[in-house]
Backbone as CSV, one residue per row, in Angstrom:
resi,resn,N_x,N_y,N_z,CA_x,CA_y,CA_z,C_x,C_y,C_z
1,ILE,12.620,-3.756,11.092,13.961,-2.904,10.427,14.431,-2.018,11.998
2,ALA,13.593,-1.413,12.566,13.911,-0.142,13.452,14.736,-0.577,14.060
3,TRP,14.115,-1.770,15.155,15.119,-2.613,15.907,15.654,-2.955,15.784
4,GLU,16.263,-4.497,14.472,17.813,-3.876,13.459,18.300,-3.095,13.296
5,ASP,17.931,-1.877,13.164,19.117,-1.000,12.532,19.886,-0.396,14.054
6,ARG,18.303,-0.724,14.977,19.525,-0.012,17.006,20.413,-1.382,17.133
7,GLN,20.076,-2.884,16.644,20.692,-3.743,16.978,21.770,-3.507,16.693
8,MET,22.554,-2.678,14.811,23.727,-2.834,15.076,24.666,-1.253,14.986
9,ARG,23.532,-0.993,14.925,24.643,0.446,16.428,25.398,-0.136,17.274
10,GLU,24.789,-0.558,17.660,24.667,-1.187,19.149,26.032,-2.926,18.741
11,GLY,26.656,-2.603,17.858,27.551,-3.406,17.535,27.286,-4.965,17.309
12,ARG,25.988,-5.396,17.217,24.770,-6.499,17.240,24.516,-6.897,16.132
13,TRP,25.434,-8.846,15.530,24.536,-8.997,13.711,23.534,-9.889,14.383
14,GLN,22.552,-9.725,13.666,21.656,-10.922,13.275,21.750,-12.022,14.995
15,THR,20.668,-11.099,15.771,20.396,-11.645,16.867,19.137,-12.164,16.284
16,ARG,18.480,-12.124,15.820,17.142,-12.706,15.748,17.282,-13.204,14.329
17,GLN,15.659,-14.483,13.864,15.840,-14.663,13.193,15.007,-13.641,11.860
18,ALA,14.743,-13.213,10.629,13.761,-12.446,10.125,13.610,-12.802,9.824
19,GLU,12.122,-12.459,9.063,11.049,-13.582,8.371,10.862,-12.363,7.038
20,GLY,9.772,-13.265,5.930,9.625,-12.596,4.861,8.380,-12.408,5.323
21,VAL,8.303,-11.618,3.210,6.189,-11.202,3.795,5.713,-13.004,3.581
22,GLY,6.366,-13.583,2.261,5.872,-14.361,0.974,4.747,-14.812,2.515
23,GLY,3.244,-15.038,1.903,2.722,-16.412,2.466,1.556,-15.561,3.745
24,LYS,2.169,-14.311,4.373,2.043,-12.679,4.652,-0.198,-12.644,4.602
25,THR,-0.944,-11.648,5.644,-1.973,-11.360,4.696,-1.359,-9.205,4.601
26,LEU,-1.386,-8.959,3.789,-1.319,-7.897,3.545,-2.871,-7.204,3.940
27,GLY,-3.232,-6.149,4.627,-4.207,-5.403,4.759,-4.289,-3.805,4.024
28,ILE,-4.751,-4.175,3.102,-5.366,-2.527,2.868,-6.797,-1.693,2.718
29,LEU,-6.159,-0.229,3.837,-7.286,0.098,4.136,-7.750,1.614,3.347
30,GLY,-8.537,1.802,1.802,-8.024,2.435,0.547,-7.280,1.623,-0.112
31,MET,-8.548,1.422,-1.377,-8.240,1.072,-2.549,-8.153,1.765,-3.595
32,GLY,-7.587,3.277,-3.241,-7.828,3.999,-4.828,-5.885,4.519,-5.340
33,MET,-6.198,5.132,-5.700,-4.766,5.035,-6.773,-3.174,4.350,-5.937
34,LEU,-3.266,4.513,-4.557,-1.576,4.368,-3.782,-2.029,2.810,-3.299
35,GLY,-3.802,2.727,-2.835,-3.814,1.507,-2.178,-4.164,0.193,-3.431
36,THR,-4.299,0.883,-4.345,-3.990,-0.921,-5.782,-2.243,-0.761,-6.003
37,ARG,-1.809,0.884,-6.027,-0.474,0.018,-6.441,0.229,-1.032,-5.135
38,VAL,-0.157,-0.730,-3.866,0.303,-1.529,-2.858,0.235,-2.543,-2.726
39,ALA,-1.355,-3.067,-3.433,-2.184,-3.922,-3.217,-1.007,-5.081,-3.775
40,GLY,-0.472,-4.371,-5.941,0.353,-5.215,-7.004,1.786,-5.559,-5.877
41,TYR,1.814,-4.481,-5.583,2.906,-5.218,-4.634,2.404,-6.120,-4.055
42,GLY,1.793,-6.455,-2.980,2.100,-7.671,-2.006,1.655,-8.541,-2.903
43,ASN,1.076,-8.553,-3.554,1.128,-9.829,-4.411,1.679,-9.715,-5.464
44,HIS,2.650,-9.018,-5.984,3.381,-9.498,-6.267,5.139,-10.646,-5.428
45,PHE,4.820,-9.965,-3.682,5.482,-10.620,-2.928,4.421,-12.294,-2.563
46,ASP,3.909,-11.897,-3.275,3.314,-13.858,-2.631,2.718,-13.506,-1.809
47,MET,2.412,-13.078,-1.507,1.264,-12.179,-0.023,-0.210,-12.390,-0.193
48,ASP,-1.084,-12.555,0.680,-2.689,-13.055,0.531,-2.968,-11.416,0.729
49,VAL,-3.509,-11.043,0.023,-3.612,-9.413,-0.538,-5.577,-9.104,0.323
50,ILE,-5.478,-8.711,1.059,-6.865,-8.551,1.874,-7.588,-6.448,1.776
51,ALA,-8.604,-5.932,1.350,-8.767,-5.065,1.362,-10.174,-4.278,2.058
52,TRP,-10.567,-3.011,2.294,-11.973,-2.234,2.539,-11.665,-0.533,2.386
53,GLY,-12.481,-0.751,1.782,-12.100,0.862,0.906,-14.116,1.188,0.921
54,PRO,-14.395,2.597,1.546,-15.401,2.676,1.407,-16.423,3.259,0.242
55,THR,-15.977,2.663,-0.979,-16.141,2.267,-2.228,-15.829,0.919,-2.715
56,LEU,-15.375,0.175,-2.152,-14.427,-0.820,-2.897,-15.536,-1.901,-3.261
57,ASP,-16.104,-2.368,-4.772,-16.705,-3.485,-4.629,-15.898,-4.782,-4.933
58,ALA,-16.381,-5.624,-5.116,-15.716,-7.383,-5.028,-15.883,-7.161,-6.682
59,GLU,-15.877,-6.523,-7.556,-15.996,-6.559,-8.300,-14.553,-5.681,-8.635
60,ARG,-14.518,-4.750,-8.302,-12.884,-3.878,-8.344,-11.624,-4.928,-7.495
61,ALA,-12.569,-5.213,-6.456,-11.034,-5.809,-5.768,-11.182,-7.293,-6.152
62,ASN,-11.601,-8.069,-7.250,-11.287,-9.036,-8.031,-10.120,-8.706,-9.133
63,THR,-10.619,-7.408,-9.759,-9.882,-7.511,-10.774,-8.036,-6.859,-10.055
64,ASN,-8.290,-6.570,-8.972,-6.567,-6.448,-8.162,-6.118,-7.451,-7.816
65,ARG,-6.697,-8.372,-7.754,-6.357,-10.108,-6.804,-6.525,-9.200,-5.333
66,VAL,-7.536,-8.241,-5.449,-7.280,-8.467,-3.686,-9.084,-9.519,-3.314
67,ARG,-8.900,-10.033,-2.192,-10.353,-10.083,-1.261,-10.208,-8.814,-0.289
68,LEU,-12.313,-9.124,-0.749,-12.651,-7.917,0.555,-13.062,-8.680,1.725
69,VAL,-12.811,-7.599,2.840,-13.109,-8.037,3.917,-13.647,-7.416,4.585
70,SER,-14.246,-7.892,5.505,-15.781,-7.091,6.839,-14.047,-5.770,6.976
71,TRP,-14.462,-4.305,7.297,-14.090,-3.670,8.573,-13.177,-4.347,9.306
72,PRO,-13.877,-5.341,10.302,-13.475,-5.759,11.626,-12.320,-7.162,11.095
73,GLU,-12.410,-7.636,9.799,-11.538,-8.390,9.616,-10.078,-7.803,8.802
74,LEU,-10.753,-6.718,8.780,-9.071,-6.306,8.039,-8.194,-6.027,8.800
75,PHE,-8.815,-5.759,10.442,-7.806,-5.405,11.171,-7.841,-6.804,11.728
76,SER,-8.047,-8.104,11.520,-7.935,-9.103,12.902,-7.314,-9.433,11.820
77,GLU,-7.596,-9.850,10.541,-6.503,-10.983,9.399,-5.096,-10.641,9.369
78,SER,-5.285,-8.725,9.478,-3.725,-7.987,8.790,-2.155,-8.677,9.369
79,ASP,-1.300,-9.585,8.163,-0.215,-9.408,9.555,0.233,-8.052,9.224
80,ILE,0.632,-7.317,8.438,0.752,-6.142,7.928,-0.308,-4.923,7.032
81,LEU,-1.367,-4.269,8.476,-1.962,-2.949,7.957,-1.958,-1.334,7.105
82,SER,-1.933,-2.142,6.211,-1.314,-0.007,5.275,-2.935,0.385,4.895
83,ILE,-3.004,1.601,5.304,-3.611,3.033,5.139,-3.343,3.127,4.462
84,HIS,-4.483,4.105,3.358,-4.464,4.050,1.889,-5.153,5.569,1.614
85,VAL,-6.395,6.545,2.819,-7.102,6.931,2.409,-7.263,8.232,2.680
86,PRO,-8.003,9.250,2.634,-7.618,10.534,2.886,-8.018,10.884,3.785
87,LEU,-7.839,11.989,5.020,-8.502,12.572,5.491,-9.783,13.611,5.370
88,THR,-10.690,13.060,5.600,-11.865,13.187,5.983,-12.567,13.727,6.856
89,ASP,-13.691,14.340,6.994,-14.342,14.415,8.660,-15.006,12.719,9.000
90,LEU,-14.937,11.963,7.847,-15.704,10.365,8.101,-14.361,9.568,8.909
91,SER,-12.616,9.719,7.782,-12.123,8.966,8.183,-10.490,9.521,9.685
92,ARG,-11.540,10.861,10.147,-11.366,11.086,11.435,-10.782,10.773,12.051
93,GLY,-10.076,9.856,12.844,-10.358,8.900,14.015,-10.760,7.382,13.900
94,TRP,-10.034,7.164,13.052,-11.194,6.138,12.132,-10.741,4.370,12.740
95,ILE,-9.419,5.003,13.311,-8.860,4.300,14.134,-8.411,4.433,14.936
96,THR,-9.418,3.507,16.242,-8.909,3.567,17.538,-8.209,2.007,17.887
97,ALA,-8.336,2.154,19.291,-7.906,1.402,20.367,-8.809,0.171,19.886
98,ARG,-10.140,-0.027,19.288,-11.046,-1.533,18.820,-9.857,-1.598,18.556
99,GLU,-9.942,-1.200,17.357,-9.902,-0.972,15.547,-8.382,-2.533,16.470
100,LEU,-7.560,-1.797,16.707,-5.752,-1.765,17.186,-5.769,-3.050,18.288
101,ALA,-6.402,-3.294,19.146,-7.044,-4.607,20.283,-7.246,-6.069,19.022
102,LEU,-8.186,-5.685,17.769,-8.120,-6.812,16.964,-7.582,-7.514,16.058
103,MET,-5.965,-6.683,16.353,-5.068,-7.090,15.641,-3.861,-7.809,16.037
104,LYS,-3.360,-8.708,15.586,-2.478,-9.419,15.588,-1.125,-9.059,16.962
105,SER,-1.032,-9.955,17.522,-0.118,-9.299,18.535,1.297,-8.758,17.390
106,SER,1.332,-9.839,16.587,2.569,-9.988,15.568,2.235,-8.681,14.467
107,ALA,0.912,-8.591,14.515,0.885,-7.123,13.353,1.419,-5.813,13.405
108,PHE,1.460,-5.448,12.200,2.401,-3.813,11.957,1.607,-3.053,11.006
109,LEU,1.597,-2.224,11.953,0.334,-0.799,10.811,1.505,-0.036,10.279
110,VAL,1.193,0.140,8.626,1.842,1.485,8.081,0.699,2.315,7.473
111,ASN,1.666,3.651,8.337,0.549,4.482,7.735,1.348,6.297,6.941
112,THR,1.090,5.832,6.137,1.592,6.822,5.079,0.570,7.994,4.669
113,SER,-0.685,8.074,5.339,-1.438,8.185,4.609,-2.095,10.226,4.861
114,ARG,-2.647,9.712,6.517,-2.686,10.992,7.106,-2.788,10.619,8.501
115,GLY,-1.489,10.503,9.057,-1.581,10.971,10.524,-2.733,10.790,11.610
116,PRO,-4.142,12.045,11.763,-5.181,11.246,12.280,-6.143,10.539,12.058
117,ILE,-6.465,9.803,11.042,-6.488,8.592,10.830,-6.757,7.689,11.858
118,VAL,-5.544,7.622,13.033,-5.510,6.917,13.980,-5.504,7.791,14.655
119,ASP,-6.184,7.238,15.762,-5.648,7.700,17.272,-4.540,7.566,17.757
120,GLU,-3.968,8.631,18.118,-1.943,8.385,18.196,-2.344,8.254,19.561
121,SER,-2.388,8.180,20.623,-2.817,7.612,21.641,-2.671,6.352,22.560
122,ALA,-4.384,5.515,21.090,-4.550,4.352,21.316,-3.136,3.569,20.917
123,LEU,-2.565,4.582,19.165,-1.438,3.524,19.133,-0.273,3.470,19.311
124,ILE,-0.041,5.037,20.382,1.154,4.853,21.263,0.920,3.583,22.323
125,SER,-0.175,3.033,22.969,-0.541,2.525,24.005,-0.413,0.998,23.339
126,ALA,-1.358,0.880,21.938,-0.856,-0.513,21.626,0.631,-0.991,21.125
127,LEU,2.049,0.408,21.072,3.113,-0.095,20.788,4.136,-0.423,21.924
128,THR,3.488,0.633,23.179,3.977,0.106,23.831,4.427,-0.983,25.400
129,ASN,2.556,-1.313,24.720,2.274,-2.752,25.348,2.180,-3.870,24.936
130,ASP,2.824,-3.702,23.838,3.392,-5.033,23.293,2.065,-5.346,22.083
131,GLU,1.451,-5.052,22.191,-0.384,-5.165,21.658,-0.089,-5.866,20.203
132,ILE,0.646,-4.723,19.654,0.470,-5.095,18.117,2.101,-4.762,17.834
133,ALA,3.040,-5.886,17.065,4.802,-6.116,17.129,4.842,-4.104,16.919
134,GLY,4.682,-3.439,15.460,5.467,-2.164,15.263,4.454,-1.549,14.404
135,ALA,5.348,-0.662,13.747,3.886,0.313,12.888,5.707,1.323,12.052
136,ALA,4.985,1.319,11.609,6.128,2.315,10.188,5.084,3.639,9.875
137,LEU,5.851,5.281,10.407,4.602,6.316,10.377,5.649,6.845,9.585
138,ASP,5.126,7.821,8.710,5.471,8.329,7.587,4.363,9.889,8.241
139,VAL,3.333,10.079,9.101,2.999,11.369,9.072,1.809,10.906,10.349
140,TYR,1.709,12.708,11.473,1.527,12.213,12.205,0.756,13.264,12.861
141,ASP,0.225,13.826,14.137,-0.905,14.308,14.313,-0.272,15.435,14.134
142,VAL,1.016,15.952,14.995,1.385,17.474,14.459,2.795,17.245,13.834
143,GLU,3.031,18.307,13.014,3.763,17.936,11.983,4.556,19.335,12.084
144,PRO,5.733,19.420,12.474,6.722,18.481,12.296,6.945,17.509,14.216
145,VAL,7.295,16.382,14.281,6.778,15.465,15.836,8.046,16.555,16.883
146,PRO,7.195,16.731,17.905,7.987,17.600,18.593,8.909,16.773,19.014
147,VAL,10.200,16.669,19.845,11.359,15.794,20.130,11.437,15.478,21.266
148,ASP,9.753,15.529,22.148,9.966,15.344,22.967,8.635,13.824,23.352
149,HIS,8.250,13.642,21.549,6.883,12.761,21.099,7.740,11.632,21.839
150,PRO,6.278,10.443,22.573,6.547,9.270,22.553,7.198,8.507,21.428
151,LEU,6.401,9.257,20.492,6.913,7.747,19.757,8.109,7.655,19.153
152,LEU,8.811,8.756,19.482,10.515,8.639,19.252,11.052,7.871,20.177
153,LYS,10.690,7.502,21.226,10.989,6.602,22.394,10.575,5.200,22.527
154,LEU,10.254,4.410,21.204,10.114,3.091,20.824,10.897,2.487,20.243
155,ASP,11.304,1.515,20.643,12.420,1.005,19.099,11.264,-0.078,19.133
156,ASN,9.805,0.107,18.565,9.189,-0.894,17.273,8.607,0.023,16.471
157,VAL,8.915,0.839,16.151,8.317,2.147,15.645,9.390,2.829,13.955
158,LEU,9.618,2.673,13.055,9.959,3.229,12.079,9.630,5.023,11.488
159,LEU,10.608,5.556,11.588,9.754,6.804,11.336,10.269,8.017,10.482
160,ALA,9.497,7.831,9.561,10.044,8.694,8.162,9.248,10.569,8.602
161,PRO,9.882,12.301,8.196,9.392,12.656,8.226,8.515,13.135,6.831
162,HIS,7.041,12.522,7.531,5.556,13.022,5.785,6.857,13.122,4.589
163,LEU,7.503,12.411,3.846,8.294,12.571,3.024,7.634,12.061,1.503
164,GLY,6.646,11.482,1.795,5.192,11.100,0.658,4.708,12.361,-0.183
165,TYR,4.937,13.833,0.073,4.623,15.056,-0.043,6.149,15.113,-1.296
166,SER,6.998,15.099,-0.585,8.390,16.603,-0.941,9.160,15.724,-1.421
167,THR,8.765,14.897,-1.883,9.837,14.116,-3.191,10.241,14.582,-4.763
168,THR,10.965,14.842,-4.822,11.270,15.737,-5.932,10.514,15.432,-7.252
169,SER,9.481,14.321,-7.598,8.975,14.285,-8.603,7.320,14.694,-7.908
170,THR,6.997,14.606,-6.621,5.810,15.190,-6.126,5.801,16.561,-6.252
171,ILE,6.867,17.448,-6.249,6.921,18.813,-6.323,6.944,19.407,-7.614
172,GLU,7.893,18.745,-8.203,7.787,18.648,-9.752,6.180,18.610,-10.553
173,VAL,5.134,17.698,-10.138,3.674,18.180,-10.508,2.814,18.940,-9.742
174,PHE,3.524,19.423,-8.488,2.641,20.654,-8.072,3.036,21.363,-8.925
175,MET,4.235,21.590,-8.764,4.463,23.080,-9.667,4.087,22.920,-11.257
176,GLU,3.821,22.234,-12.299,3.653,22.052,-12.999,1.792,22.445,-12.624
177,GLN,1.468,21.342,-11.817,-0.718,21.521,-11.944,-0.100,23.490,-11.714
178,SER,0.601,23.498,-10.719,0.334,25.254,-11.174,0.538,26.007,-11.725
179,LEU,1.294,25.728,-12.481,1.385,26.811,-13.899,0.155,26.477,-14.396
180,GLU,-0.107,25.649,-15.037,-1.336,25.015,-15.518,-2.456,26.231,-15.304
181,ASN,-3.002,26.264,-13.272,-3.754,26.668,-13.372,-3.827,28.157,-13.743
182,VAL,-2.469,29.019,-13.879,-2.133,30.061,-13.970,-2.400,30.263,-15.163
183,LYS,-1.903,29.526,-16.135,-2.491,29.775,-17.498,-3.725,29.329,-17.552
184,GLY,-4.755,29.287,-17.410,-6.419,28.380,-17.421,-6.500,30.053,-16.580
185,TRP,-6.048,30.173,-15.736,-7.220,31.660,-14.746,-6.306,32.605,-15.938
186,LEU,-4.987,32.852,-16.143,-5.075,34.162,-17.151,-5.485,33.867,-18.685
187,ALA,-6.010,32.765,-18.996,-6.326,32.376,-20.791,-8.081,33.251,-19.834
188,VAL,-9.103,33.446,-19.623,-10.313,33.594,-18.993,-10.330,35.110,-18.591
189,ARG,-9.187,35.943,-18.730,-9.856,36.823,-18.044,-9.141,38.194,-19.455
């Protein structure tokens, strides 16, 4: 999408044939609420959905029409790898140059979870050297992203400014939860 957008802005129309996602392998890292929802989308698009998660078992995988795979298989088999785990001491730096090297050169990485889960330097290297086809990112090591950041110069990256937590509905939920917390605190005083 990022590359096609740039082509359009430069006056080029349909310079290459697009690929659909049907029949492709969608890898899900983390099958919590969001990972499960994304897996459902993949199933609706007739994708082969695979997943790995620290607490994912075969029963839950089967319930969600997902094939449970090993850590290396998640990277080597995915055409699109989507990350859905919280940032913890364990998950910080989980995806390194080693994992990125397992990915197909035609694969895409999607991170809307937390930036530091992926070694950003390793990702930039993989993208720059065409070791993976591209990435879609909504989260970064440093936010806001500095104006001279290398990711901003790459044509094979789709970037968004950490919009996941700033949607109107999310802010409304945060406000409602805050109000309930204050009410609870006042009730015990």
